[in-house]
N, C-alpha and C positions, 0 to 999 in steps of 0.2 A: 504494500500500500504506500502510495506517495505521501510525503510530508508537505502539507500546505495549510495555511490558516483557513478555517471554515468561515464562510461568509454568512453573516447573520444580519437580518433587518428586524424591525419590530412592527407588529400590528397591535395598536393599543400598547399594552405593557408586555405582551407575549412575543417571544422571539419566533421568527420564521427563518428556517434554514434554506438558503439559496443554493441548491445543488447544481453542479455542472454536468456536462456530458459524461465525464469519467465516472462520477458518482452514480449516474443513472445506468450506464453500461454495467458497472460492477454489481449494483443492486439487482438488476434484471438477470444477470448471469448467475449470481449465486442464490437467487430466489428469495432474498430478504426484502424485496421491494415489490409492491403492487403499484404500477404506474397507471394513474387514472387520468385519462385525457378528457378535458372538459370543453374541447372545441365542439362545434355543432356537427351533426351527422354528415352533412355534405363535405365538411373539411376532413373528418376522420376517414370517410370513404375514399377521398382523393389521395390519401396517403397517411400512414400512421407509423409510430415507432413499434417495431415488432414486440409483442408481449403486452402492449398497453391495452387497457379496456376503455370503452367509450361510455362516458356519463356526461352528456351535454349540460353546460351550466344553465341553459334556459329551462331545463327540466330537472335540475339537480335536486336530489333527495338524499341527504346524508345517511339516512337509515339504510340505503341500498349499498353503502360502501362495503367492500369485501374485507371485513376485519380479521378474518381467519387465514389470510394468505400472505401476511407480512406487513411491513411498514407501508402505509398509504402515502404516496407522493403524487401530487397533482402536476399536470402538464397542460399547456395550451399552445397557442401559436408563438407567443413571445414572452410569457411570464406575467401577464396582467390578470387574465381570468383565473389563472391558477391561484393567485393570492386571494381573489374573491371567494373561490371554493374553500380555501382554508378558513376564511372568515365565517362562511356558512356552516362548515363542519364544526368549528369551535362553538358557534352559537347553539348548535344541537348537542353540545356537551362532549364532543369527541376530541381526543388528544391527537391532533394532526398538526405537524409543525414544519413540513417541508414541501418544496416545489422545485421543478426543473426551471430555473430562472431564465434560461435561454429558449426553452420550449422547442417546438417542432422546427421553427426557422433555424435555430442553432444546430439542431440535429442534422438537417439537410445541408447547411453550410459546411458542416464538419464531415460530410460524406457518409453519414450513418445510413444503414439499410432501411427500407420502408416496406410496409405491406400494402 
C-alpha cells in the first residue's frame, strides 16, 4: 500500500473521505468496497466502473444500500452528487463517510475499464 496523506473534507462537522482512483481500484479488487454510482440511469448505461451498482440520486433511498457487502463508497460523474448521497445517507442514520472524489470522469481520464 502506498504512503500518502488521506484527503478529508467536512460536511457539517462530519468528515468525508475523498478517495482517489487507486483507493477505488484497491477496494473493488479486494472486495472491501461497494461502489454505489448515483448518476442517472442513462449515464450508468452509457458506461460505468466495473463492479459498481446503480442507485440514481433522483430516486435515492438509503434503506436500499447494500450494507452487507463492504464499505459503501459513493461515485458520480465528478464528485458532486456523491457528496449529496453521503448527506442523505447520514440523514437516514447511516455511517457513510467516503466518495470517489474524481468520479467517472476521472476514471475515464485515467484509462480505467468500463462496462
